[in-house]
N, C-alpha and C positions, 0 to 999 in steps of 0.2 A: 279809949274813947277818942273820937276825932277832936283835934285841937283847933282853936280859931286861927284863921290864916287870912292875911290881907295882901293883895297884890296891887301895886300902884304903877300905872303907866303914865309918865309925865313927859310932856314936850313943851315947846315954847308957846303953844296955844292953850294949855290947860289953865282953867280958872282956879283961883285959890279957894273959892267957896266950896266947890265940889270936893276938893282934896280934904279940906277941913271937916266937912260933913262925914266923909268916909272914915277919917281917923277917929272922930267922935263915936261913930257907930262901932268901930272896932274896939275901942276902949270899953264900951258897954258890954261887948261880947266877952272881953277878958274878965270883967267883974263877975260874970255868971258862968264862967267856964269850969269852976270847981277845981279839983286837984289837977295841976298841970305838971306834976313830977314825971319826968321821962327817964326810965331806967337806962343806964349806960349800955352801949353795945358790947357784947362779949367779944373776946379776941377772935374766936372762930367765925363770928359773923362778919368781921372786918377782913378776914383773909380771903384771897381770891379763890373761888372754888375750882377744884380740879375736876374736869368733866371727861368721862370715858365715852368717846364717840366711836369706838371700834365697831360697834354693832348698829351704828346710826349712819344715815346718809347725810352728808353736809351739803346744804344748798347755798350757793354763792350768788349774790345779786349780780345781774348783768351790768357791767360798767365798761363797755367796750369789749373787744374780743380778748383782752388780757384775762378776763374772767375764765375763759376756756383753758388758758395756760395754767392758771392756778388749779383748776379742776383736774387737769391732766397730771399735774405734779402730785396732788393728793392721791389720785388713783394709783400712780406708780409706787406709792408708799403703802399701798394696801388699804387706804382709807376710801370707802365709797363716797362719791361726790358728784354733784350735778349743778349746772348753771341754771338759775331761774330764768324763765322766759322773759323777753323784753316786755316791759309794762304795757298794758293796754288800758282801755277806758274803764273796764271793770276793776282792775287793780288800783287805778287812781281813785275810783269811788270808794273802795274798801279802805284805802289809806286815809282818805278824808273823813270817813265815818268814825275812825278811831283816833283822830288827832284833832287839835283845836283850831288849826289854821294858822297858828303863830309859829309852827315849826318850819324850818326851811324845806324846800322842795325835795331834796334827796331823802330826807327822813320820811316824808309822806309816801314817796314812791316805794322805798324799800319796805315800809310797813305794809303797804298794799300787796307787794310781791309775795311777802311771807304769808299773809292771810289768804291770798288766792291759792297758793300752793297747798295750804292746809285744807282748803275747801275741795280740792280735786280728788277724784276717785282713786288715783294711783298713789296717794300719799298716806302712809301709816305714821301717825303722830308719835307712836312709841319707837319708831326707828328713824326719826327725823331730827336734824339739828340745823341751825342757821348760822351763817358766817357774817359777822359784822364787826370789823376792827373798831378799836376805841382809841382814845388819846386825851390830851389835856391841852390847855392853851386858849387863845382868843377865838374860839369857834365852837359852835354847838355840836360839831361832829362827835365829840367824845361822849355825848349824851344819847346818841341814837340807840346804842345797844341797851341802855337803861330803859328807855321808852319802849323798845321792842319787847323786853321782858314783861313790862307792865301790861302791854296790850295782849300779849299771849296769855297772861294770867287772867285778864278780863274776859277773854273769849273761851276760857276753859282748857287752855293748853299750857298750864304752868310748868309741866314736866318737860316741855320741849326746850332744850338748851340753846343759848345764843353764844357762839364762840367769838370772843372779842379780844384778840391779841392787841395789846396797847402799842401805839406808835412811839411811846416813850422808851426809856432805857431797856425795858424788858421785852421789846418787840420780838427779837429772834429767839429769846428763851421761851416765849409763850408757845412757839411752834413745837417745842420739844415734848409736849404732852401727847403727841401722836406717836404711833409705832416707829415712824422714821421721819426725820426732819425733811419737809418738802421744800424748804426755802431756796436751796441752790437750784434745783430743777425748775422751780416756779420762776426764778429770775431768768434762767436761760430762755424759757418760753415767752415771758413778758418782754424781754429785750428784743427777741427775734420779731415778735409781733409789732413792736414799736418801729423797727426798721421796715418791715413790710408795709405798715400803715403810711410811713413817710414816702415810700416809693409810690404807693397808690395815689396819694394826694398830689405828688409831683407830676405824674404821668397821665392820670385819668382826664384832666381837663383838655388835654391835647390829643387824645386817642382818636383815630379815624373810624375804627369799628366800635360802636357804642357797646359797652358791657364787657369788652375784652379785658380791661384792667381789673375789674372786679372779679372776673372769672379766675384770672391768674392769682390774685390776692387770696381768694377763698381756697383755691387748691393748696397753696403753700401754707396758709394759716392752719388748715386741717392737717397737713403733713407735719408741721412743727409740733402740733398738739399730740399727734399719734406717736411721734418720736419720743416726746417727753413721757407720755403714758407708758410706752413700752420699756422705759428705763434705759434707753440708749445713751451712749456716751455723748459728751459735748462735741466731739469730733463729728458725730452723726448729725447733730443739729446744725453745725457749720456747713456740712455737706449739703443739707437741705437748702440753706441760704445761698450757697453757690448756684444750685440749680434754679432757685428763685430769681437770682440776679440775671441769669441767662434768659429765663422766660420773660421777665420784664423788659429786657433789652430788645426782644423780638417784637414787641408791640409797636405797630406802626403809628407814628404821631405826625401831626402837622403843627409846627411851631412858627409858621409864617407870620402869625399875629400874636404879639406878646399880650398876655392877659394880665390884668392888675393882680398883684400878689397880696393876699390878706393874711396877716398873722393873728392867730386866735389864742388868747390866754384866759386864765380865770380859774374858778373853782373846779377842781378836778372831776367831780362827778358830773356836773351839768355840762361841762365842755365835752365830756366823753359820751354822755348818754343821749342818743339821738332823739328820743321821745321828749326828754326834759328840755332840750334846746330847740325844739320844733324843727328838727332836721336842718340846722343852720348851715352846715357845709353844703348839703345838697341844694339848698336855696341859692347860696352864693355861687356855686358852680353853674347852676342854671342861668344865672345872670351874667355869666361870662368871666368869672373870677377863678383864680387859683388860690388854694388855701394851704397854710401850714398850721398845725395844731400842736400845742405844748404836749410833750410826751408823758407817759406814765413814769418812765425812768427818771425824769426830772424830779418828780415828787419823792421817789425812793432815795435818790442822792441827797435831796434836801433833808429828809428825816435822818439819814445817816449822819449828815453834818450836825444837826441839832443834838443828836444823841452823843456824838463825840464831844461837842462843846460842853454840854451839861455834865458829862462824865468827868471831864477835866476840872470843871468848876467845883465839883463835889468830891474830887480826889479819888474817883472810882477808876483807877488806871487799868485794871483788867477789862472792865467794860469798854473803856476807850480803845484799848488795843484790839479787842474782838471786833468792834464796829469799824475800826480803821482797816483791818484785814478784809472784812466783808466788803467794804467800799472799794478797795483796790481790786479784789477779785471780780466784783460786778463790773467795774469800769473796763477791766481787761477783757472780760467776756463780751461786753457790748462792742468793743473795738473789733474783736474777731468776727462777730456776727455782721457788722456793718462793712467790713473790708471788701467783700465781693461787690458791693454797690458803689465803690469809690469813683469809678469812671462813669457811672450812670446818673446818680443823684448826689449833688454836693451837700455837705453839712449833715451827714447822717448821724454822727456821734454827738452826744450831748456835751455842751461846754461844761467845764468844772463849775460846780455850783457856787464856789467862792467867787468866781469871776462874775457870774450872774448877779449875785448879791452886791458885789462891789459897784456894779453899774447902777443898782437901785439906791445905794447909800445916800446920794445927795437928796433923795426924795423921801425914802423910808429907811431908817437904820435897821441893819439886820438883827439888832437886839430885840426888835419887835417881831416875834416869830409868827409864822403862818404864811398863807399864800399871798398876802398883799405885797411884801417885798419881792417875793419870787416872781409874781406876775409883772411888776414894774420892771424888774431887771430883764425879764424875757422880752418885754415890749421894746426896750432899748436895744437889746441884742438883735431882735428881728429887724428893727429900723437900720441898724448898722449893716445888716446883711442884705438890705435892698428891698424890703417889702414896701408896698405902696399904701397900706392901710392897716390899722390895728383895731381889734375888737376884744374887749374884756367881757366875759360872760360869768354869770353866777345866779344863784337863787335870789328871789326877791327877799329883801331885808338882810342879805348876807353882809356881815360886817367887813371882812376882807375886801369884798367887791366894792363896798361903799367907800372904803379908804382909797382903793385904786382910783375910783372915779373922782375923788376929791383932789388928786394930784394930776389928773389927766390934762387939764388945761395948760399948766406949767410944763408938763412933759412934752406935749405936742409942740409948744412954742420952741422948746429947746431942740426939738427934732425937725426943725425947718418947716413946721406947719403940716406934718403928716396927718392925714385924717384919722381920727380915733373916736370910737363910741363905746359906751357901756350898755350891755343888754342884760336885763334881769328877767328871770322866768319864774312863774308861779304855777305852772301846769295848766293854765287856762289858755285858750286860743287868743292870739293877738292879731286883730284884723289890720293893724297898722304896720306889722312887722315887715311885710314885703315892700311897702312904700318906703320905710326907713332904710331898708337894705339897698333898694334901688338907688336912692339918693346917695347913700354911702359909697356904693360901687362907682357911681359917676364921679364922686369926689376923688376916689382912689385913681380912677383913670386920668383925671386932670392932674393929679400929683405925679403920676407916672410920666405923663407927657412933659410936665414942667421939669421934672428931674432929668429926663432925657435931653431936653434942650439945654439945661444948665450944664450937663455933662459935655455936650458938644462945644459949648462956649469955652469951657475949661480946657478941652483938648486943643481947640483952635488957639487959645491964648498961650498954651504951652508951646505949640509949634512956632508962633510968632516970636516968642522970647528966645 
């Protein structure tokens, strides 16, 4: 039988009388609830189920083009896989229909993506599985896959599995349930697409022929994924990147006017998902700005770091060694993939995550795990590398995003007044977004000019001395 349940949401505006009334009503419900003995869960109910997906196609939510690299890696291992289409209005409506509105935006979008796929004529529910990683810590992300399973059960698809490798200590082990571990090949593709994305953002605002940079990017993104899917060696992936660097270098650009450079950080899904962030980068570029975006690799290095630290804390030395090796291999591969672009786009490689967290420590200590410290550290790193403005993005009510916003004023003061704003998104249109961005870009231009003048004064002072 259903048991009485009470949920209280309290803020500084809540009146005591309303809370007391609800508590009194709840106690009355308890008196009439009858037997409330709950049988203990059996051990087999607590164990993480092993799911055989060899005869199912795994659908991966679109979260930037990195999703295609993961799909290619699955296919190369003999596992059918496909990327879900970028969310549209129908998917958003489905997601909202089966959620309460209190979930953060990525949960709503991915729920809608799954339901839309199950509605489609080409989807056989008996041969379908969905991919949604899990985790723990100060974020609702770890609960997405739980809600997805509840929603699938509610709509009559309880047998459709949700594959949820945990970002905690078992992350890499969770991929061993497949015929062949796809993680190494997936990393090669993800790191390569990160490099291609950085090159596109650095060159596209200055291209003379509109659309040329996107065409080059799309060509080599697809070549990287084909190379991964065909099971080619890492040398083959590096060869593709060498060809990509040559193709990007042939794009004609006009850098006679320096554009304000904006660094974008924040919650990884919203900053990467163009529909969720209302095409933020496209809007900024249309206003005459150049953008840099925190990479997917950054988050992977951070989760490696937290796994290593927790393993040492708990005395799991084999787990520590395994993650240490994985981290070193991944960093080495990223360096080799970025090397062909060294003379074309500076700063392709990710800084060691320990350095990024050390920058954030005066504001948020790295013992507070999650994206908050990582975002603050990346903002400081961007400022040190000469950007002219900083944007932190995230879902509406996102706790890490709110924490970053709370330290933003102090942070910008310490960074010589660099313009910085927080943008939160809830999937609804924001009629004020363009106005806010236009004002922000103007502030970035002013900061750029002021920074240039200060630089000239420092150079002149150096000559005089």
